[in-house]
FIMARVEX-714736 format. One record per residue: residue in three letters; x, y, z of N, C-alpha, C, CB in turn. Coordinates in steps of 0.02 Angstrom, whole numbers, plus 50000, padded with zeros to 5 digits. Glycine has a CB too. Layout:
BEGIN
  marmi    nc1    nc2    nc3   cac1   cac2   cac3    cc1    cc2    cc3   cbc1   cbc2   cbc3
    ala      X      Y      Z      X      Y      Z      X      Y      Z      X      Y      Z
...
END
This chain:
BEGIN
  marmi    nc1    nc2    nc3   cac1   cac2   cac3    cc1    cc2    cc3   cbc1   cbc2   cbc3
    met  50028  50826  49229  49969  50809  49267  49989  50761  49323  49915  50777  49221
    leu  49961  50773  49383  49975  50732  49441  49915  50689  49458  49995  50775  49501
    ile  49925  50641  49503  49869  50602  49529  49824  50652  49566  49894  50544  49577
    pro  49758  50649  49554  49713  50696  49588  49721  50693  49664  49640  50680  49569
    arg  49721  50751  49696  49733  50756  49768  49683  50716  49809  49732  50828  49789
    phe  49621  50712  49786  49570  50676  49826  49585  50602  49831  49501  50687  49797
    leu  49627  50575  49786  49647  50505  49789  49706  50494  49836  49665  50480  49720
    met  49743  50546  49852  49802  50540  49895  49780  50541  49968  49854  50597  49881
    arg  49749  50488  49989  49715  50484  50054  49759  50456  50110  49654  50443  50048
    his  49817  50430  50093  49859  50397  50143  49924  50436  50154  49875  50325  50121
    gln  49957  50420  50209  50024  50446  50223  50067  50388  50247  50022  50504  50276
    val  50127  50384  50219  50176  50335  50242  50240  50372  50261  50190  50281  50187
    leu  50278  50341  50303  50342  50369  50325  50398  50331  50289  50350  50365  50403
    val  50439  50366  50251  50493  50334  50212  50560  50356  50240  50487  50353  50137
    glu  50602  50306  50256  50671  50318  50278  50715  50290  50222  50687  50284  50348
    pro  50745  50334  50181  50783  50310  50123  50845  50270  50143  50804  50369  50079
    tyr  50855  50215  50109  50913  50171  50121  50975  50205  50095  50903  50101  50088
    leu  51027  50209  50137  51090  50241  50118  51147  50192  50109  51109  50292  50170
    gly  51137  50130  50130  51190  50080  50124  51200  50042  50189  51256  50112  50102
    asn  51246  49994  50187  51261  49954  50246  51323  49981  50282  51272  49880  50227
    thr  51323  49972  50347  51380  49989  50388  51400  49927  50427  51365  50049  50436
    ser  51450  49932  50469  51471  49874  50508  51418  49854  50560  51538  49889  50543
    thr  51371  49899  50575  51319  49885  50624  51251  49871  50591  51313  49942  50673
    gly  51248  49869  50524  51186  49854  50490  51167  49908  50441  51131  49845  50540
    pro  51105  49907  50416  51083  49956  50367  51082  50027  50395  51013  49938  50341
    arg  51095  50075  50351  51094  50146  50370  51039  50180  50330  51164  50180  50359
    tyr  50998  50220  50365  50942  50255  50333  50949  50330  50341  50875  50230  50362
    gly  50921  50367  50293  50920  50439  50296  50862  50464  50338  50916  50468  50226
    pro  50855  50530  50342  50800  50558  50382  50732  50536  50355  50805  50635  50382
    ala  50687  50523  50401  50620  50502  50383  50580  50560  50352  50582  50475  50445
    ala  50540  50544  50302  50497  50594  50270  50427  50565  50265  50525  50613  50199
    thr  50377  50605  50282  50308  50585  50275  50286  50599  50203  50262  50622  50326
    ile  50260  50547  50170  50240  50552  50100  50165  50544  50095  50276  50498  50058
    arg  50133  50592  50063  50062  50587  50048  50056  50543  49985  50028  50658  50037
    cys  50010  50494  49987  50009  50445  49933  49941  50410  49929  50064  50393  49942
    phe  49936  50366  49880  49881  50318  49876  49913  50250  49889  49843  50321  49806
    leu  49888  50214  49938  49915  50149  49957  49867  50094  49933  49925  50144  50034
    asp  49892  50050  49891  49854  49994  49865  49879  49930  49897  49858  49990  49787
    ala  49842  49904  49946  49863  49843  49982  49840  49782  49943  49833  49843  50054
    gln  49880  49764  49893  49864  49708  49850  49926  49665  49841  49837  49732  49780
    ile  49920  49601  49852  49977  49556  49845  49986  49539  49771  49968  49491  49887
    arg  50048  49546  49747  50064  49529  49677  50138  49511  49671  50048  49589  49630
    met  50155  49478  49617  50224  49459  49605  50258  49514  49564  50227  49391  49567
    val  50319  49533  49585  50359  49583  49550  50430  49558  49544  50356  49652  49586
    arg  50470  49590  49505  50541  49574  49499  50582  49624  49539  50564  49572  49424
    ser  50629  49599  49577  50674  49643  49615  50725  49673  49568  50708  49604  49673
    pro  50763  49723  49590  50816  49750  49548  50867  49698  49526  50852  49806  49584
    ala  50874  49643  49565  50921  49590  49548  50890  49539  49499  50944  49553  49611
    gly  50826  49549  49482  50794  49505  49434  50757  49446  49465  50843  49479  49387
    glu  50755  49443  49531  50720  49388  49565  50645  49403  49568  50748  49378  49637
    gln  50605  49352  49565  50533  49360  49571  50516  49359  49646  50494  49305  49532
    val  50485  49413  49671  50468  49418  49741  50395  49439  49749  50515  49469  49777
    thr  50369  49430  49809  50300  49449  49823  50297  49519  49852  50267  49398  49871
    ser  50255  49561  49822  50244  49628  49848  50177  49629  49884  50244  49681  49790
    ser  50177  49654  49946  50116  49655  49986  50073  49716  49972  50133  49653  50059
    ser  50104  49770  49947  50067  49831  49932  50107  49876  49887  50048  49867  49997
    thr  50072  49925  49857  50104  49973  49812  50083  50043  49833  50084  49959  49738
    val  50132  50087  49834  50121  50158  49849  50126  50198  49785  50172  50184  49903
    tyr  50079  50242  49774  50080  50288  49717  50089  50358  49746  50015  50283  49673
    ala  50145  50390  49730  50163  50455  49759  50180  50506  49704  50223  50447  49807
    asp  50188  50567  49725  50204  50621  49678  50273  50611  49646  50202  50689  49713
    pro  50282  50638  49585  50348  50635  49553  50400  50667  49599  50347  50672  49484
    gly  50460  50639  49598  50514  50664  49640  50519  50631  49707  50506  50737  49650
    thr  50472  50587  49724  50476  50551  49787  50537  50506  49786  50411  50509  49799
    val  50577  50507  49840  50638  50468  49844  50627  50408  49890  50698  50512  49870
    ala  50634  50349  49861  50626  50286  49899  50667  50232  49866  50551  50266  49904
    pro  50733  50233  49874  50775  50182  49842  50759  50112  49869  50849  50198  49852
    pro  50775  50060  49830  50766  49991  49855  50798  49983  49923  50795  49940  49805
    ala  50765  49944  49967  50786  49929  50035  50771  49985  50084  50860  49914  50037
    ser  50738  50039  50062  50717  50092  50108  50664  50063  50155  50689  50154  50070
    arg  50662  50092  50215  50613  50069  50265  50551  50113  50260  50644  50072  50337
    val  50492  50081  50260  50428  50117  50253  50382  50096  50310  50395  50103  50183
    thr  50353  50145  50344  50303  50131  50395  50235  50148  50366  50317  50172  50461
    leu  50191  50099  50365  50124  50107  50336  50077  50140  50387  50096  50039  50314
    pro  50019  50163  50365  49972  50197  50411  49952  50154  50471  49911  50217  50374
    asp  49951  50088  50464  49932  50044  50520  49990  50028  50566  49902  49979  50493
    gly  50049  50058  50553  50108  50047  50595  50154  49991  50571  50087  50032  50664
    gln  50132  49953  50522  50174  49899  50495  50235  49929  50461  50134  49855  50445
    val  50293  49899  50473  50356  49922  50442  50375  49872  50388  50413  49929  50495
    thr  50391  49897  50329  50408  49855  50272  50466  49888  50235  50346  49845  50226
    thr  50488  49858  50181  50543  49886  50142  50524  49892  50069  50607  49843  50150
    val  50559  49937  50035  50548  49949  49964  50582  49895  49922  50574  50020  49944
    ile  50545  49867  49875  50575  49820  49827  50604  49861  49769  50522  49768  49801
    trp  50564  49905  49740  50587  49951  49687  50541  50011  49685  50589  49915  49618
    ala  50566  50064  49655  50526  50124  49643  50539  50146  49571  50545  50182  49694
    lys  50485  50160  49535  50491  50179  49465  50452  50243  49451  50465  50123  49419
    ala  50483  50288  49414  50448  50349  49393  50404  50332  49335  50499  50406  49374
    arg  50342  50352  49338  50293  50341  49284  50276  50409  49255  50229  50303  49310
    asp  50301  50422  49195  50292  50486  49161  50254  50475  49097  50361  50520  49147
    gly  50199  50512  49089  50157  50504  49029  50186  50537  48967  50091  50532  49043
    gly  50243  50571  48973  50274  50602  48915  50231  50654  48881  50293  50549  48866
    gly  50193  50690  48921  50150  50742  48893  50079  50719  48879  50180  50767  48829
    leu  50066  50654  48884  49998  50629  48876  49957  50647  48938  49997  50553  48864
    pro  49892  50651  48933  49850  50670  48990  49841  50612  49040  49782  50694  48966
    thr  49896  50585  49063  49895  50533  49115  49933  50559  49175  49927  50465  49089
    pro  49916  50537  49235  49949  50564  49294  50022  50539  49302  49910  50546  49356
    asp  50068  50586  49306  50138  50569  49319  50143  50553  49394  50187  50628  49299
    his  50183  50501  49411  50189  50481  49481  50249  50435  49488  50124  50445  49505
    val  50263  50416  49551  50313  50366  49567  50276  50306  49596  50367  50394  49618
    glu  50289  50247  49568  50259  50185  49592  50311  50149  49634  50234  50140  49532
    ile  50293  50132  49696  50340  50101  49743  50311  50033  49765  50353  50148  49804
    ala  50345  49979  49747  50324  49912  49767  50356  49896  49835  50345  49858  49714
    leu  50315  49873  49882  50338  49858  49950  50335  49783  49964  50297  49895  50002
    glu  50382  49759  50007  50381  49689  50026  50320  49674  50067  50444  49670  50065
END
């Protein structure tokens, strides 16, 4: 089961982080992701275990690729980065499977 389509009202542009080079971060090709964007400030833990502030959360379809440090352009044009992305799988329960992406 997926998140109902009528809730996927937003689109964000995700450029997946590929690593650092001598000239700075390197990103993959940009992909437009249909999602639900929740602009809510909350505290989350980074992959390194640090407590950081997340300005918003994106809920997208399973299989969405957004590794930490990926660049994301929000519908209002604001550019932010991914703190973490987690697959949420109901394991066969009638809950919507999705990817939750915390943004700086």
